[in-house]
N, C-alpha and C positions, 0 to 999 in steps of 0.2 A: 346344662349349658349346651349351646349349639356347637357345631364343629369349629366355626371361626373363634368362638370364645375359648374352646378347648386349646386350640393352637396358641392363642394369645396368652392364656394362663401358663402354658408350658414355658413360653419365652420369659414371662415375668418371674417365674420360680427360678429359672436358671440364672437370670440377670442378678437376682438377689443373692444368689449363692456364688457369684463369680469370685469374690475374694477367697472363699474357702477352696474353690477349685484351683486357684493359683497356688495356694499354700500346699495343697495336695501334690500338685505337679512339682513344686520345688522340693518337697520331701522326697519324692521318687527320683528326682534328678540328682539329689545329693547322695542317694543310696542306690546306684544302678546295679543290676544283676544280669549276668550273661545268660544265654539260652539254657533252659532247663535248670537254672539255679535261682529262679525268681520266687524264692520262698517268702522273703520279707514283703515283696511287692504283692504277692497273692494274699498274704494275711492282712496287710494294710488295707487293701481294697475290700476284702471280705468283712473285716470288722466294721468298716464304715457303712457298708450296705446293710449288714445284719443289724447294726444299731438303729437303722431307719426302719427296720421291719421287712426288708427285702429278703426273699428266700434265696439262699446261696447254696450251690453244690460245688465242692472242690473237685477238680479233675485229677486223675492220677498224675503223680509227680507235682507239677505246678500248674497254675491256671485255675479258672473257675467259670461256672455258669450261673447266672442270676436270672430268676424268672419273676416276671410281673404279670399276674393274672394266672388263674388255675383253671381246672376243669377242661372242657372241650371247646375252645374258642372257634369262631368262624375262620380266623386267620391268626397266625403267629409269625411275627416279624422279628428277626434277629439283628442285633447290632454288635459289631466285633471290634475289639482293640487288641493290639499285640503289646507284650510287656517287656521283652528282653532288650538289653543294651548291647553295645558293641565293644570289642577289645581295642578301644581307641583312647589315647590320652587326651583329656580335655584341656583346651587352650583358650577357653572363652573369657576367663578372668572374672566370671560372675561370682558374687558372694555366696551363692548356693551351688557352686560347682561341685562336680563329683568328688566324693571323699574316698573313692576306691581307686587306687593307683592303676592306670592303664585301662580303665573301663569307664565309659560314659554313654549317655543317651544322645548319640550323634545322629540319630535318625528321627527323633521326635516321638518315640513310643511313649514317653512320659506324658506328652501332650495328648496322645490318643487315649491313654488310660484315664486321665483326669476328665477329658471331655465325655467319655462314655459313662463314668461314674456320675457326672453332673446330669447327663440325660436320664440315666436310670433313676436317680433320686427324684427328679421332677416327674417322670412318668409314674413312679410309685405313688406320688401325692395325688395323682388324678386316676388312680387305678379303677375306681368305681365308674368313672365316665368311660374308661376304655372297655370295661366289662359290659356296660350297657350297649356298646357298639360291637361286641363280639371280638375285641382285639386283645391279644396277649403279646407281650414283648419279652424277648430273651436277650440278655447281655452275654456275650462270649468273650472272655478275656483269656487269650491263649498265650502259651509259651512259645519260645524258639522260632520266631518268624525269620530271624537272621541267619539261620542255618538251613541246609538242604537235606531232605526235601521239605522240611518245615513242620512246626508244631500244629498246623491246621489239620493235618492228617490224623494226628493223635486225638485232637479235640473231636473230630468227626467220629472217630472210632469209639470214643467215650460217650457218644450220644448227643453231642452239642447241637446237631441239626435235626434231631428227631422231632417230627411234627412242625418243622419250620417251613414256611411258604416262600420267604424271601429273606435275603441278608444284605446288610449295608455296612459301609465303613468309610472312614476318611483317612487320608495320609497327608502329613505335613508337606508343604511345598514352599521352600524359601525363595522361589523365583516368582511367586504370586503374592500380591499385597494382601495384608490382613483385611478382612471384610469382603474378599472375593473368594469364589470357590470354582475350581476348574472342573468342568464336566465334559465327558466324551462318551458318546454311544459307541459300542463295539470294543475293539481291543484297546486297552489303556496301557498295558505293560507288555513285556516280551517274555518268551520262554527263556529259562536260564538254567544252565547246568554247570557243574564243576568238572574240570578236566585236568588230569595229571598224566604227564608222559614221563616214564622212568626209563633211563638208558643204562645198559650194562655192556662193558667191553674190556679188552685187555689194556691196562694202563701201562705206564712206563715213564722214562725220562724225557723231558721236553727237548733234549738234544737229539733224540732218535725217534721222531714221530712216525717215521716209516715202519718202525718195528712194533707200533702200537695200533690199537683201534682208537683214533683220536676222538675221544668221547666229548671233550669240550667243544671242539669244532662242530661235531655232529649235533650237539645240543644247541649251539648257536644257529645252525641251519633249521632246526625244529622251531626255534623261537621266531625266526624271521620268515621262513618259507612256508610253514604249514598254514598260517593265516592267509598268506598270499594265494597259495594254491586253492585253499578252500573257497576263497572269494571268486576264483575263476571256474570252479566246478559247480557252484550253486547259482541258481537264478538270483540276480541282484535284488529282486523284489522280496526275497526272504529276509533281507536286512541282517544277515549273519555277521557277528562280530566276535572273533576269538581273540581275547586279550589276556596276556600273561601278567600275573601279579607277583610271581615268585620264581626265581631261578637259582638252583643250588648245584654246585659241582666243585670238588677239590678244596684243598686247604692251604697249599703252598704254591709258589710261583713256578717251580721247576719240576713239578710232577704232574703228569697227565693222569687224572683219576680214573678209576674203573667204574664208578657209578655217578649218576647225576640225574636231576629231574627238574621239570618246570611245571608250574601249576597256574591255572587261570580259570576264566569263565568263558563259556560259549553262550551267546545270547542271539535269539532269533525272533523276528517279528511274526513269522509265519509258523503256525502251530503244526500244520501238516508236514512241513519239511523237518521240523524239530523231531517228530516221531521217527523219521527214517534216516537221520544224518549219521547215526553211529557207525555203520559199516564204511561209509565214505571217509570219515575221520580216521579210522584205523588204516584204511588203504593209503591215505595221503601220508600219514606219519611214517609208515614202513617204507613207502616209496622214497621219502626224503632221507632216511638214515641208512638204507641198504648199501649205498656206495661206500660207506665208511666202515662196514663190517660190524657195527654195534647191534645189540639186540634191544628192541623197544617193547615196552608194555604200556598200553593206553588204558587208563581208567576214567570212565565217564560216569559221574553220579548225576542221574536225572534229577533236576531240581523241581521246577514249577512250570506249568503251562502259562500262557498269557492270561491276564485278567480281562475277561470279555464282558463288558457292561451291557445289560439288556436295555432295550428301548424304554420299556415301562419303568424299569428301575431308575434310569436317568431322568425320566420325566417326573417321577416322584421326588427325586432329589432336587430337581430344578424348582418345583413348586415349593418344596420345603425351604429351600434357600431364600426364595423371595419372601416367604412368610416369616423367615427368621432374620431378615435384615441383611442378608448377604447378596452380593451381586454375582450371578453366574457368568463365567467367562469360558471361552473354548480352550481346550488344552490338547496337546499332541500326544500320540503314543510314544512311550519311551522304551529304552532298552533295559530298564530296570526290571528286576524280578520281584514277585510278591506272592506269598503262599495263600493270600485271599482267593486266588484263582481256584484252589481246590474246593472251596465252599460253593463257588458259582458252577462247579461241575455237578452239583447236587440240586441246586435251586436257583431261581432267578435272583437278581439284585444288582448292585453297583457299588463302585468305590469312587469317591470324589477326592480331588486334591484341595486341601485346606490351605489357603494363603496364610503365611506366617511372617512375611517381610513387612517391616515398618515402611509405609509409603515414603519414598525419598531416601530411605536408608540403604545400607549395603545389601548386596545379594550374596547370601552364603550358599554353601553346598552341603548336601547330606553326606553322612559318613565322614565328616571332617570335624576335628576336635574344637574348631572355633565356632561351631554352629550356635547362633543365638536366634531365638524365636520371639516374636511379639506376642506377649502372653494374653492379649485380647483375643487371640485365636482360640483359646481354650473354651470360653463361654460360647463363642460363635460356633465352634465345632459341636458343643453339647446341644445347642439349639438345632443345628442342622440334623444331627442324629435323631433327637427326640421327635422333631416334627416330621422327619422322613418316615419314621415308624408309624406315626398316626396317619399321614397322608396315604401311605401304601395300604395300611389296614382299611381305611375308608374306601379306597378304590376297589379293593377285593370285595368288600362287603356290598358296595353298590353294584358291581358286576353280578354277584351272586343273586341279589334281589331282582335285577333285570332279567336274568336267565330264568328265575323262578316265575316271574310274571309272564315271560314269553311261553313258558310251558303251559 
């Protein structure tokens, strides 16, 4: 078959499998698993792929790599999905809602997994045509995207990118209509770290604050003043945002405690500033608390750099989207963090935002328990991934042939 026929065949195979992919997604949605606990998810996916004859290698802990095409291909394209759920209580009211108390797929990773499984099954069915073109495809289903620094590093260490020329992924976006795909060349996400500030001081009775080191007052100043000062010490173009998600101190109303802490995230659009912000953050925290006599400890867990999509990677996804019946739309850089960035530090590629909103329906937010996705996005995501792998493979092969002729 010619190249156009190959792409059309992939779409047809995925469309015919759409109900199966929805059922797989619902099964994963009902049985969510937290980071590095994705044992059932790993085995469910592995069994389905192995039953179809796809070669599967389990990664250490949880996660797997699935290879289509062996030997020494001209190009190997990787497709990635993340498997972990969040410690969030589901409030969707769906009949297939999470059966695990306090855990749910509030970020759409169940959709990512089902879409990638659909892409891999279709690609496996045209493996011979891919081999004729020197193309191999690798599926990377990783653990622990939702924690820092993320399971991508572990997958890379286990060889997930060995021999890979480019890698692609999709991420659910409930602000984009189903049938649309958000594409952006360059930085798509932000750098993201976890920050914890712990304070220690001499506590005492609230009637005699002058005899204590008023830790709660100092902690309140950290919560309000540190983000404000940081915003004045950094170039506004860095897009820095320090936001606290947890504040803890004391247990009763009339006792000034001796310890307290606040935890949050530091997000930055600019990767260069992200690499050097640590000493400045320390300086600001100590400057804020010194007048109150308390001791401060700053812990910063470096999370992920920004996802930076390559121009040729986005072009491949744009062409694949059009071939797969999706409408490319522009999308903005966000302050969200994504450990897919670690893969792009090793090879080219891109991540797209997969629309999951029902046109005319409500707009949900990620990481919220009421998230509902339009399940038509699953097959569309599978089509986008499968066709991106082929389009990218064909591009690399054509360039190689052109270079050979020029020589």
